[in-house]
N, C-alpha and C positions, 0 to 999 in steps of 0.2 A: 738728874738721871737716876740717882739712887732711889728716889721716891718712886719713879715709874717701875724700876726693876723690882721693887718690893711689892708692887701691885696696888699702890695708892695713887689716886688721881692727882695730877699736879695742881698746885694752887695758881700758878701762872705759866702761860705758854708764850713763846715768841711768835710773832706773825710770820706766816709762810710767804715766800716770794720766789717760786721756781721760775727759771728763765732759761731758754735754750734757743739756739739758732739752727734752723732746719736748712741744710744745704741741698739745694736743687741744682739741676744742670745749668739753668739760665739765670739763676739768682738765688737769693736766700730769703727766708721768712723768719722773723723774730717772734717766737711764741713766749708770752709772758702772762703770768697769773699772780695776782697779789691779794692779800687778805683785805686791803683797803680799796681795791678796784681802781687804783691809780696807775697811769702808764709809767713805764720805766724811764728814768732820767728826764722827768718832766716833759716827756713826749718830744724830745729833741731829735731823735732818730726815727725815720720812717720804718714801718713794719716790714716793707718789702724793699730790698736794695741789694744790688749785685755786690757792692763793696763789703757787705756783711760777711761774705765768704772769707775775705782776707782777714777781717776782725776775728772770725772764729778760728782760722788757722793760726793766727798769732797767739791767741789765748791758749790753744791746745799746745803749742810749742813752749810757751812760758810755763804752763802747768806741768808738762812732762819734765822740763828742766828743774822745776821745783821738786818734783817727786824723786828725780834721779840724784840731784846734788845737794839739795838744801833740807829735805825732810829727813829727820832722824827717826828711824823706826826702832822702837824698843821691843825686843823679843823677850817673852816671859820664859824664864828658866826656873824650873821647880827647885826647891832647896834640896841639898844632898842630905843623906842620912847623918853624916858627920856634923853638919850644921844644926840639924834637928836635935841630935843627942848632945851636942855641945852646949845647947841653951838650957838643958834640963838641970 
């Protein structure tokens, strides 16, 4: 990340694999794109399935639980003048 922020092209990049479940009224559609063009989970799940709505809702609840109770957010606080002058 530091290399990219410094404006240098990275020597190695990770493969991309975005995936989402599109919730429709009568079912769900799994949209997936991978760098290697392979299907997700060895193509075990069909791309259109009504039960995917429940999978999406469960994942969203778990993710919100993680953000609310398990994720520790560190807030940046700038140093005080006493701390700066005390180090000189």
